[in-house]
C-alpha positions, 0 to 999 in steps of 0.5 A: 726753681728754675729760671729761664731765659732769653738766649740774648748775648751778654757780656760776663758782667752780666752774666756774673750779675745774673749769677749772684743775683740768682745766688742771692734769691735763693738765700732770701727763700731759703734757711734762717737768716738774720732780719738785718741781712734780709732787708740787705738782701732784699735792698741788692737785689731792688736795686739790681732790678733796676740795673738790669733793664733793657738791652743786656747786649749794649748798655752803657758805660754808666750801667756798666759801672753802677753793676760792677759796683753793686757786685763788689759791694754785695758779694759777700753778702749772704756769707757766713760768718765762718766763712761758708756760703749760705746757700751756693758759692759767692763768687770766686776772687778772680786776680789780675793777669798782673798779679798772676804772672809776679805772683809766679816771677817771686822765687820762695822766702828762703829759710 
């Protein structure tokens, strides 16, 4: 099932939240899941639905903060214990720019 959205200029945060919401919706409808996992997915979908109302192109900072917290707290929801996603890929961890610089400047360990 494909969801069609109006083309509204949105921030990357909103795009990531919408992507994660779609992944969780697929997890909720596909494959066997434990009752507690299914309840957690339903709760996450319900809570994000309330945040994604109004003008998504001009979100207040409080809503942006709530979306970022939702995204972080539901990052591993629907991922199996062996690390495989139940349905589709989980969101990749994105390194901070200063972490990439530090990692590149650190010399390799010597034996």
